[in-house]
C-alpha positions as CSV (number, residue, x, y, z in Angstrom):
1,M,0.1,-0.1,-0.1
2,N,1.2,3.5,-0.9
3,Y,0.7,6.2,1.7
4,L,0.8,10.1,1.0
5,L,1.5,11.9,4.0
6,V,0.4,15.7,3.6
7,G,1.5,18.4,6.0
8,N,0.4,22.3,5.8
9,G,3.7,23.5,4.2
10,P,3.7,24.4,0.4
11,T,3.4,21.3,-2.0
12,Q,4.6,20.2,-5.2
13,N,3.0,17.8,-7.6
14,L,0.1,17.3,-5.2
15,A,-2.2,15.6,-7.7
16,Y,0.1,13.4,-9.2
17,A,1.4,12.1,-5.7
18,S,-2.2,11.5,-4.8
19,D,-3.2,9.8,-7.8
20,A,-0.2,7.4,-7.0
21,S,-1.3,6.8,-3.7
22,D,-3.8,4.3,-1.9
23,S,-4.2,6.2,1.2
24,I,-4.0,10.0,2.2
25,V,-2.8,10.9,5.8
26,Q,-3.3,14.6,6.6
27,I,-1.6,16.6,9.5
28,N,-2.9,19.1,11.3
29,T,-5.4,21.6,9.6
30,C,-5.9,19.8,6.5
31,R,-5.0,22.7,4.4
32,H,-4.8,20.9,1.2
33,A,-8.1,19.0,1.7
34,A,-10.0,20.6,-1.5
35,K,-7.1,19.4,-3.7
36,L,-6.9,16.0,-2.6
37,P,-9.4,12.9,-3.9
38,V,-12.1,12.7,-0.8
39,D,-12.0,8.9,-1.2
40,K,-8.3,8.5,-0.3
41,T,-8.2,10.7,2.7
42,H,-8.4,8.1,5.5
43,H,-6.5,9.5,8.4
44,I,-6.0,13.4,10.0
45,F,-3.7,13.5,12.8
46,I,-3.8,16.3,15.1
47,S,0.2,16.5,16.2
48,N,1.4,17.3,19.6
49,M,-0.7,20.5,20.6
50,G,-2.3,21.6,23.7
51,N,-6.1,21.3,24.4
52,K,-6.3,25.2,23.4
53,V,-5.1,24.7,19.9
54,S,-6.3,21.0,19.4
55,E,-10.0,21.9,19.8
56,P,-10.0,24.5,17.8
57,M,-8.1,22.6,15.0
58,C,-10.7,19.8,15.0
59,A,-13.7,22.1,14.9
60,A,-11.8,23.6,11.8
61,I,-11.6,20.3,10.2
62,E,-15.1,19.4,11.3
63,Q,-16.1,22.3,9.2
64,Q,-14.5,20.3,6.1
65,R,-16.3,17.5,6.6
66,A,-17.5,16.9,3.1
67,L,-14.1,16.7,2.0
68,L,-13.1,14.5,4.6
69,C,-16.0,12.3,5.0
70,H,-14.0,9.2,4.9
71,A,-11.3,10.3,7.3
72,T,-10.8,9.6,11.2
73,V,-9.6,12.3,13.4
74,M,-6.8,11.2,15.5
75,L,-5.3,13.2,18.3
76,G,-1.5,12.5,18.4
77,R,-0.6,14.2,21.7
78,N,1.3,12.1,24.2
79,P,-0.5,11.8,27.4
80,S,2.7,12.3,29.4
81,F,2.7,15.9,28.2
């Protein structure tokens, strides 16, 4: 299986890379969600943010539900922090 990991930074050849992938994993705000195939975006990771940031970020992602309808949102924060 080929995974495409997409962050929030600038991208090049995103359409080509997404065509070649089987599953897409987005990090944090999913800034590129509109440019990616809806059916391939399976996971969204919110990485190591405190509750003040994670909760509003999850709300922003929820507003993009139509673009992320196949995705599972996961908080990647270690509870030790």
